[in-house]
Structures are given as structure tokens and as C-alpha cells.
C-alpha positions as CSV (number, residue, x, y, z in Angstrom):
1,M,-26.3,-7.4,-80.8
2,F,-24.5,-10.5,-80.9
3,K,-22.3,-11.6,-78.1
4,V,-18.9,-12.9,-78.4
5,A,-17.1,-14.2,-75.5
6,V,-13.1,-14.5,-75.2
7,V,-12.2,-17.4,-73.0
8,G,-9.6,-19.7,-72.4
9,R,-7.0,-20.7,-69.3
10,P,-4.9,-17.8,-67.8
11,N,-2.3,-16.1,-69.7
12,V,-2.9,-17.2,-73.7
13,G,-3.1,-13.7,-74.8
14,K,-7.3,-13.0,-74.5
15,S,-6.8,-9.5,-73.6
16,T,-4.3,-8.9,-76.1
17,L,-6.7,-10.0,-78.6
18,V,-9.6,-8.1,-77.5
19,N,-7.0,-5.2,-77.7
20,R,-6.6,-6.0,-81.2
21,I,-10.1,-6.5,-82.3
22,V,-11.4,-3.2,-80.7
23,G,-8.4,-1.5,-82.0
24,R,-7.2,0.4,-78.8
25,Q,-5.5,-0.5,-75.4
26,D,-8.7,-0.8,-73.5
27,A,-8.1,-4.4,-71.8
28,I,-5.0,-4.4,-69.3
29,V,-2.3,-6.8,-70.4
30,E,0.5,-7.9,-68.4
31,E,2.8,-11.1,-68.6
32,R,1.1,-12.7,-65.5
33,S,-1.8,-14.8,-65.2
34,G,-4.7,-13.8,-63.2
35,V,-4.9,-9.8,-64.5
36,T,-8.2,-10.0,-66.2
37,R,-10.7,-10.9,-63.3
38,D,-14.0,-9.5,-64.2
39,R,-16.2,-9.8,-67.4
40,K,-15.9,-6.6,-69.5
41,S,-17.6,-5.9,-72.8
42,Y,-16.8,-3.6,-75.5
43,V,-18.2,-2.9,-78.7
44,A,-16.4,-3.9,-81.9
45,A,-16.9,-3.8,-85.5
46,W,-15.8,-5.7,-88.6
47,R,-17.3,-5.5,-92.1
48,G,-20.0,-3.3,-91.4
49,H,-21.3,-5.5,-88.3
50,S,-21.1,-4.4,-84.9
51,F,-20.8,-7.2,-81.9
52,E,-20.3,-7.1,-78.3
53,L,-16.8,-8.5,-77.4
54,I,-16.7,-9.9,-73.8
55,D,-13.1,-10.4,-72.3
56,T,-13.1,-12.9,-69.3
57,G,-10.5,-14.0,-66.6
58,G,-8.5,-17.2,-67.4
59,W,-10.8,-20.5,-66.8
60,L,-9.5,-23.1,-64.2
61,E,-11.2,-26.3,-63.3
62,A,-9.8,-25.8,-59.4
63,G,-7.9,-23.1,-57.5
64,D,-8.4,-20.9,-54.5
65,A,-11.3,-19.1,-53.6
66,L,-10.4,-15.9,-56.2
67,E,-9.6,-18.1,-59.1
68,V,-12.9,-20.3,-58.5
69,K,-14.9,-16.7,-58.6
70,I,-12.9,-15.7,-61.8
71,S,-13.8,-18.9,-63.5
72,E,-17.3,-18.4,-62.6
73,Q,-17.4,-15.2,-64.4
74,A,-16.0,-16.8,-67.4
75,R,-18.6,-19.8,-67.3
76,S,-21.2,-17.2,-67.3
77,A,-19.9,-15.2,-70.3
78,M,-19.6,-18.8,-72.2
79,A,-23.0,-19.4,-71.3
80,D,-24.4,-16.1,-72.2
81,C,-22.7,-15.5,-75.5
82,D,-23.7,-16.4,-79.2
83,I,-20.1,-17.6,-79.9
84,A,-17.0,-18.0,-77.9
85,L,-13.3,-17.4,-79.1
86,F,-11.4,-20.2,-77.6
87,V,-7.9,-18.7,-77.1
88,V,-5.0,-21.4,-76.7
89,D,-1.4,-21.0,-76.7
90,A,0.5,-22.0,-79.9
91,A,4.0,-21.9,-78.4
92,V,3.0,-24.6,-75.8
93,G,0.6,-26.7,-77.3
94,I,-2.6,-28.5,-75.9
95,T,-2.4,-28.4,-71.9
96,S,-4.8,-30.2,-69.5
97,E,-6.4,-26.8,-68.5
98,D,-7.2,-26.3,-72.4
99,A,-8.8,-29.8,-72.5
100,D,-11.2,-28.8,-69.5
101,V,-12.1,-25.6,-71.0
102,A,-13.0,-27.4,-74.3
103,E,-15.1,-30.0,-72.4
104,L,-16.9,-27.0,-70.5
105,L,-17.8,-25.6,-74.0
106,R,-19.0,-28.8,-75.6
107,R,-21.3,-29.0,-72.5
108,I,-22.6,-25.6,-73.2
109,S,-23.2,-26.3,-76.7
110,K,-22.4,-22.8,-78.1
111,P,-20.5,-22.2,-81.4
112,V,-16.7,-22.1,-80.8
113,I,-13.6,-20.9,-83.1
114,V,-10.3,-22.0,-81.8
115,V,-7.7,-19.2,-81.8
116,A,-4.4,-20.4,-81.8
117,N,-2.1,-17.4,-80.5
118,K,1.2,-16.7,-80.3
119,A,1.9,-18.2,-84.0
120,E,4.0,-15.6,-85.3
121,S,6.3,-18.2,-87.0
122,E,5.5,-20.3,-89.9
123,S,6.4,-23.4,-87.7
124,R,4.1,-22.3,-85.1
125,R,1.2,-22.0,-87.7
126,F,2.0,-25.4,-88.7
127,N,2.1,-27.0,-85.3
128,S,-1.2,-25.3,-84.4
129,W,-3.1,-27.7,-86.1
130,E,-2.7,-29.9,-83.1
131,F,-5.6,-28.0,-81.6
132,A,-7.8,-29.7,-84.0
133,A,-7.9,-32.6,-81.5
134,L,-9.9,-30.5,-79.0
135,G,-13.0,-31.1,-81.4
136,F,-13.9,-27.9,-82.8
137,D,-14.5,-27.2,-86.5
138,D,-13.0,-23.7,-86.9
139,L,-9.3,-23.3,-86.1
140,I,-7.3,-19.9,-86.7
141,P,-3.9,-19.5,-86.1
142,V,-3.0,-15.7,-85.2
143,S,-0.6,-13.6,-83.4
144,A,-2.8,-11.1,-81.5
145,L,0.4,-9.0,-80.5
146,H,1.6,-8.6,-84.4
147,G,-1.6,-8.6,-85.7
148,V,-1.1,-11.7,-87.8
149,M,-4.1,-13.6,-89.5
150,T,-6.4,-11.4,-87.1
151,G,-8.4,-10.1,-90.3
152,D,-9.1,-13.9,-91.1
153,L,-10.1,-14.7,-87.7
154,L,-12.6,-11.6,-87.9
155,D,-13.9,-12.7,-91.4
156,V,-14.6,-16.2,-89.9
157,L,-16.3,-14.7,-87.1
158,I,-18.7,-12.5,-88.8
159,D,-19.7,-15.6,-91.3
160,R,-20.4,-17.7,-88.4
161,L,-22.4,-15.0,-86.7
162,T,-24.5,-14.1,-89.7
163,E,-25.1,-17.4,-91.7
164,N,-27.8,-18.5,-89.4
165,A,-29.1,-15.0,-88.2
166,P,-32.7,-14.2,-89.0
167,E,-33.1,-11.6,-91.3
168,G,-33.1,-7.9,-89.6
169,S,-31.6,-9.4,-86.5
170,I,-28.0,-8.1,-87.8
171,D,-26.5,-5.0,-86.1
172,L,-24.8,-2.8,-88.9
173,D,-22.0,-0.4,-87.7
174,D,-22.4,3.1,-89.2
175,G,-18.8,3.5,-89.8
176,E,-18.1,5.6,-86.7
177,N,-15.3,4.7,-83.8
178,S,-17.1,2.0,-81.5
179,E,-15.4,4.1,-78.7
180,T,-18.2,6.9,-79.3
181,D,-20.9,4.2,-78.7
182,V,-20.6,4.7,-74.8
183,D,-21.7,8.5,-75.4
184,D,-25.4,7.3,-75.4
185,G,-26.9,9.9,-72.9
186,I,-27.3,7.2,-70.3
187,F,-26.3,8.7,-66.8
188,S,-23.0,7.3,-65.7
189,V,-22.3,6.5,-61.9
190,A,-18.8,5.8,-60.9
191,I,-18.2,3.7,-57.7
192,V,-14.8,4.8,-56.4
193,G,-12.6,4.5,-53.3
194,R,-9.5,2.7,-51.9
195,P,-8.8,-1.0,-52.3
196,N,-10.6,-3.5,-50.2
197,V,-13.2,-1.0,-48.9
198,G,-16.3,-2.8,-50.4
199,K,-16.7,-1.2,-53.8
200,S,-17.3,-4.3,-55.8
201,T,-19.7,-5.8,-53.0
202,L,-21.7,-2.5,-53.4
203,F,-21.6,-2.8,-57.1
204,N,-23.1,-6.4,-57.4
205,R,-25.5,-5.4,-54.5
206,M,-26.8,-2.4,-56.7
207,V,-26.9,-4.0,-60.3
208,G,-28.2,-7.3,-58.7
209,D,-25.7,-9.5,-60.3
210,D,-22.5,-10.7,-59.4
211,R,-20.6,-9.1,-62.1
212,A,-17.5,-8.0,-60.4
213,V,-15.2,-10.2,-58.7
214,V,-15.5,-9.8,-54.9
215,H,-12.6,-11.3,-52.6
216,D,-11.4,-10.2,-49.5
217,M,-8.0,-9.3,-50.7
218,P,-7.0,-5.8,-52.0
219,G,-6.8,-5.0,-55.7
220,T,-9.0,-7.6,-56.6
221,T,-10.6,-5.2,-59.2
222,T,-7.8,-4.5,-61.8
223,D,-9.8,-2.7,-64.2
224,T,-13.2,-0.8,-64.7
225,V,-16.3,-2.9,-65.1
226,D,-19.4,-0.9,-66.4
227,T,-23.0,-2.2,-66.4
228,V,-26.3,-0.6,-67.7
229,I,-29.4,-1.4,-65.6
230,E,-33.0,-0.3,-65.3
231,T,-33.3,1.2,-61.9
232,D,-36.4,2.9,-60.2
233,I,-35.0,6.2,-61.1
234,G,-34.1,5.3,-64.9
235,V,-31.5,3.5,-66.8
236,L,-27.9,4.2,-65.4
237,R,-24.5,3.1,-66.4
238,F,-22.7,1.8,-63.2
239,L,-19.0,1.8,-63.4
240,D,-17.0,-0.2,-60.8
241,T,-13.2,0.9,-60.7
242,A,-10.2,-0.5,-59.1
243,G,-9.1,0.7,-56.1
244,M,-6.4,3.7,-56.0
245,R,-3.7,3.6,-53.2
246,R,-1.0,5.9,-54.3
247,R,0.0,8.6,-57.0
248,A,-0.4,7.5,-60.7
249,K,3.4,8.5,-61.3
250,E,4.6,6.3,-58.5
251,A,2.5,3.1,-59.8
252,S,3.6,0.6,-62.6
253,G,2.6,-2.2,-64.2
254,T,-1.0,-3.3,-63.8
255,E,-1.8,-1.0,-61.1
256,Y,-0.7,2.0,-63.4
257,Y,-3.2,1.2,-66.1
258,S,-5.8,0.2,-63.6
259,M,-5.3,3.9,-62.0
260,V,-5.6,5.3,-65.4
261,R,-9.0,3.7,-66.0
262,A,-10.1,4.8,-62.5
263,L,-9.5,8.4,-63.2
264,K,-10.8,8.2,-66.5
265,A,-14.0,6.9,-65.1
266,I,-14.1,9.5,-62.4
267,D,-13.8,12.2,-65.2
268,S,-16.4,10.9,-67.6
269,A,-18.8,9.8,-64.6
270,D,-22.0,12.2,-63.9
271,V,-22.1,11.1,-60.3
272,A,-19.2,9.7,-58.1
273,I,-20.2,7.5,-55.5
274,L,-17.1,7.5,-52.8
275,V,-16.9,4.6,-50.9
276,V,-15.0,4.7,-47.3
277,D,-14.3,1.9,-44.9
278,G,-16.5,3.1,-42.0
279,Q,-14.7,1.0,-39.6
280,E,-11.4,2.2,-40.6
281,G,-12.7,6.0,-41.1
282,V,-11.3,8.5,-43.4
283,T,-7.9,8.2,-44.4
284,H,-5.4,10.5,-45.9
285,Q,-5.9,8.5,-49.1
286,D,-9.5,9.1,-48.9
287,Q,-9.0,12.6,-48.6
288,R,-6.8,12.7,-51.7
289,L,-9.4,10.7,-53.7
290,A,-12.0,12.9,-52.4
291,E,-10.1,16.0,-53.9
292,R,-9.7,14.2,-57.2
293,V,-13.4,13.4,-57.6
294,D,-14.5,16.8,-56.5
295,A,-12.0,18.3,-59.0
296,A,-13.5,16.6,-61.8
297,G,-16.9,18.3,-61.1
298,S,-19.3,15.9,-60.7
299,P,-21.7,15.4,-57.7
300,V,-20.7,13.1,-55.1
301,V,-22.4,10.6,-52.8
302,V,-20.3,9.7,-49.7
303,V,-20.9,6.2,-48.5
304,L,-19.5,4.8,-45.2
305,N,-19.5,1.1,-45.7
306,K,-19.2,-1.7,-43.2
307,W,-21.5,0.2,-40.8
308,E,-23.1,-2.8,-39.3
309,D,-20.1,-3.8,-37.0
310,L,-19.6,-0.6,-35.3
311,S,-21.3,0.2,-31.7
312,S,-23.5,3.2,-31.3
313,E,-20.9,5.3,-30.0
314,D,-18.4,4.3,-32.9
315,K,-21.1,5.3,-35.4
316,L,-21.3,8.8,-33.8
317,I,-17.4,9.2,-33.7
318,R,-16.8,7.8,-37.3
319,G,-20.0,9.9,-38.5
320,E,-18.4,13.2,-37.2
321,E,-14.8,12.4,-38.2
322,A,-15.7,11.8,-41.8
323,E,-18.0,15.0,-42.1
324,E,-15.2,16.8,-40.6
325,K,-12.4,15.4,-42.9
326,L,-14.4,15.7,-46.0
327,A,-15.8,19.3,-45.3
328,F,-14.5,20.4,-48.6
329,L,-17.3,18.3,-49.9
330,T,-20.2,20.4,-48.3
331,Y,-22.5,19.3,-50.9
332,A,-22.3,15.8,-50.7
333,P,-25.1,13.6,-48.8
334,F,-23.2,11.1,-46.3
335,I,-24.9,7.6,-46.2
336,R,-24.1,4.9,-43.8
337,I,-24.6,1.3,-45.3
338,S,-23.5,-2.0,-45.1
339,A,-22.9,-3.3,-48.8
340,K,-22.7,-7.0,-47.5
341,T,-25.9,-7.2,-45.9
342,G,-27.7,-4.4,-47.9
343,L,-28.4,-2.2,-44.8
344,G,-29.1,1.6,-45.9
345,V,-28.1,0.8,-49.5
346,H,-31.8,1.6,-50.9
347,R,-30.8,5.2,-49.7
348,I,-28.1,5.4,-52.4
349,L,-30.3,5.8,-55.7
350,P,-32.5,8.5,-54.2
351,A,-29.5,10.4,-53.4
352,V,-28.1,9.9,-56.9
353,Q,-31.5,11.0,-58.3
354,N,-31.3,14.3,-56.1
355,A,-27.7,14.6,-57.6
356,I,-29.0,14.1,-61.2
357,V,-31.9,16.7,-60.7
358,A,-29.6,19.3,-59.1
359,Y,-26.9,18.7,-61.6
360,R,-29.1,19.5,-64.8
361,R,-31.2,22.2,-62.9
362,R,-31.6,25.4,-64.7
363,I,-32.8,28.5,-63.0
364,P,-34.9,31.1,-64.7
365,T,-32.8,34.3,-65.1
366,R,-35.6,36.5,-63.4
367,E,-36.0,34.1,-60.2
368,L,-32.0,34.0,-59.8
369,N,-31.7,37.9,-60.0
370,V,-34.4,38.3,-57.5
371,A,-33.0,35.8,-55.4
372,I,-29.4,37.5,-55.8
373,S,-31.0,40.7,-55.0
374,E,-32.4,39.6,-51.7
375,F,-28.9,38.0,-50.7
376,Q,-27.5,41.3,-50.8
377,T,-30.2,43.2,-49.1
378,V,-29.9,40.9,-46.0
379,H,-26.1,40.7,-46.2
380,P,-24.6,43.3,-48.6
381,P,-21.1,42.8,-50.0
382,K,-18.3,45.0,-48.9
383,G,-17.0,47.7,-51.5
384,T,-19.1,46.4,-54.3
385,K,-22.7,45.4,-55.8
386,I,-23.8,42.7,-57.9
387,L,-25.6,44.2,-60.9
388,Y,-26.9,40.8,-62.7
389,A,-26.6,37.6,-62.7
390,V,-27.1,34.4,-65.2
391,Q,-26.8,30.7,-65.6
392,G,-24.6,30.0,-68.3
393,A,-24.7,26.4,-68.2
394,T,-25.7,22.9,-66.4
395,D,-23.9,19.7,-65.5
396,P,-23.1,21.5,-63.1
397,P,-25.1,24.7,-62.5
398,T,-22.7,27.4,-63.7
399,F,-23.5,31.0,-62.6
400,T,-21.8,34.4,-64.2
401,L,-22.2,37.3,-61.8
402,F,-21.6,40.9,-63.1
403,S,-20.2,43.2,-60.3
404,S,-18.9,46.7,-60.1
405,R,-15.5,45.2,-58.4
406,P,-14.4,42.2,-57.3
407,I,-15.9,39.9,-54.9
408,D,-14.1,38.5,-51.9
409,A,-14.1,34.9,-51.5
410,G,-16.1,34.8,-48.3
411,Y,-19.0,36.4,-50.0
412,M,-18.8,34.0,-52.7
413,R,-19.1,31.1,-50.2
414,Y,-22.3,32.8,-48.8
415,L,-23.8,33.3,-52.0
416,E,-23.3,29.8,-53.0
417,R,-24.6,28.6,-49.7
418,K,-27.9,30.7,-50.2
419,L,-28.2,29.6,-53.7
420,R,-28.2,25.9,-52.7
421,E,-31.0,26.5,-50.1
422,R,-32.9,28.5,-52.5
423,F,-33.0,26.4,-55.4
424,G,-32.2,22.9,-54.1
425,L,-28.8,22.7,-55.5
426,G,-27.3,20.6,-52.4
427,P,-26.1,17.6,-54.0
428,T,-24.4,19.2,-56.9
429,P,-21.1,21.1,-57.1
430,I,-21.6,24.8,-58.1
431,K,-19.3,26.9,-60.4
432,M,-19.4,30.6,-59.8
433,R,-17.8,33.3,-62.2
434,V,-17.3,37.2,-61.6
435,R,-17.1,39.5,-64.4
436,R,-16.5,43.2,-63.6
437,R,-19.0,46.0,-65.2
438,S,-19.2,49.6,-64.4
439,D,-22.3,51.0,-62.7
């Protein structure tokens, strides 16, 4: 699939253009620079041709440590793309930063279409031709916010992508909404946690590439970044999410939309890796986030990060506190790691694999009922009898128990624990339902 990088200096409307092309509000847009920090990819289509659209942060020749990392992400996207959409601001004109980006694009030697954004009026469209001085053949004035000339831009883009493409190399869209393309059967793993607990460092360590911007300032990741990689346990989609620090209804602006993306990632993921700052310990915010992850119904792997600087005594204390405060995640493994040094990170994928196996486990009806009968013999329920049991679904394992009378909560917890032990369901949540049936 062709790769199209959307590049330019900060705050020229790159993410607005991305949203216009993909046809939905996926990229976070706010009227200040630096909101987009990581590369993020989307599948878009035009005239029956699909392509990968890569949104990047604003490129700057120099800046602070975070701005340098954002620029490195943009530079990588430029180097890796088949064509670049170089977005400039028609309301401002050519700036020194625009000239710097143009020089970088010429050195990379990739095809470039200059997109003069914010050209809503006729006068701005006329004045936008000054950007021809940047030295590229294709120049299209558009208004990404209002949709003006974006169809013309896409026509030129598809023409440039296909005019020199070898026969059979072009991806044809099947007419379905590209949003459904993510439902490809690949197991997805969301990395979630509070800000600045090391999620992006862990994400980069696990995917083997500096894909997400890492910086020691809370809130660096403002959107969900996903990467599909081949691992020792098969193909996985890793989702690096923004840190969540408050209730969604209390957040505003960029933080609100970042939180919405993160919550969506939690709900859609097959496994969640909950990252906790091991030095700080489990906070009230960690507990609330863990409850939200647990409510999503997917397996959870709890990772206690920054473990390398703790003393032996502190490690014991922090580990016991974490398991006590997150006791409702009875099925979740707790793994001590250092994402920075790689200590213990190798244990995460096996835990994820165990969770995948347990999440998809289906128990034969006969084996299930033999086990339920044995459990009742050892510890009979009070005032009732379980007559029959079936597993109605997987992802997660869901059991329906047919009994003569209601079953109390304590006995249901007993059955859940015994089923986990008998059938190796430890790393996944279990759903259990009761239906009354007369003897």
C-alpha cells in the first residue's frame, strides 16, 4: 500500500487535512502548535485506490528536547513515504520554517505536493502561488477546514501515486468504509496508564522502534498510536495510549479527545497492559483506571515499571501494596520491569500469550459438567443445586449455570476460582450467569 506523509511546520492544519481526507475526526486538532507528536497512520481511499495516510508532528530545524524528537518522527515519515503532502499556511505566506522543510524534502528526494491550506477566499488562493518559490511542481490551494479543493488535491495525489506504479501494485478499495479495515483479526494489545509512568518507553521497547515520542514531561502522548508487528507469539497490534489523569467529563480540549481515544482503545483491545509507576506505587487514579479496564472485559497484565531503582525492601513493599490495592484484578499477572533498561520486559509477551489462550479457551460441555459436579461434592451450595452448565461464548469465557434456586455471590466466587484452577483460565476475566430451572 502506498504511504502518504502529511508534513510541514507546526500549526498549519496538517491534522485538519488528515481528518478531511479520512472523513472522520480521528486526528486531534486544536489551535496551538505541538498537539500532534507521534506518527499516526490511517487507511484512506479515493477513486477506488486505497493508501496509508501518515499524520506527523510539526517539523522544526531546532528546538527543545521534545521538539527535536517530534521533528525526528516527521523526518522518519518523510524518508519512509512514497509521496509527501507538504502543508503550508496560505494566510501567513512562506516562512523560514517552510523553507527548512522544503530543503529537507529536496534532500530526501521524494515526490512532493505543496498544499497551501487555509485558502478559503479567492485572494488567498491567488496569493498562495507564492509557494511555487519553494521549488516543487505540484501546488494545490485548499481549505481543509471547509473542504475547498480537497477533492482536486486527492485527484492529483492519486495521479502521482499511480502514474509510475508497476502493474498490479495498486491497492483497490472495495468500497467499504476504511474504518472497518482495523477489524482484521489481529490480536490488539493496549498499553494504558497514568501520564509519565513509562508507557511510551515500554511501547518503543516492545515494538523495537522509536515510534512514539518519549519525553520526561507528563502528557507527551496525546493520541493513540498503533503498530502491527511480528512477535514470537504471532502478529500483534500494539496501541500506545495517552495518559489518563481525570474523569472524561472534567477534561477539556486536547486532553478530552486524548481520553476519548484512550478509552476507545481500552474497549476495543483484546488485552490491556496496565502500566503502574513502581516507585510511586498504586495511586487512586491507578485504581480507577484499573476498574475501567476490568469493566471492558478483556484480560489485563499489570506491569510495575521503574523497578530498577528500588531497594530490595521497597520492592517487597511496593509489590504487596500493588496486589492488595488491585485485588479485584484477581486473574491478572503482576510483572516487575524496567522499560528503560529492558529488565523483565521479556516476561510480558508470554503473559500476553497466556491471556490470549485463556481468553479464547472453550471447555467441552462434558468436562465442564464433570468439574461442576466435583466442586459441588467437595463444597455443596446452600439451598440449591447446579443441575447443568454450558459455556456459551469465548472472548472472554462465558458460562451459564442452570440451578434450582439462586446461587449466592460467595459460592459464585468459589466456582470461578475452581474453574480457573481446573482449566487454566487464570489470566482472563470470566463471565458467569445463572438461570433457574426446576428439578
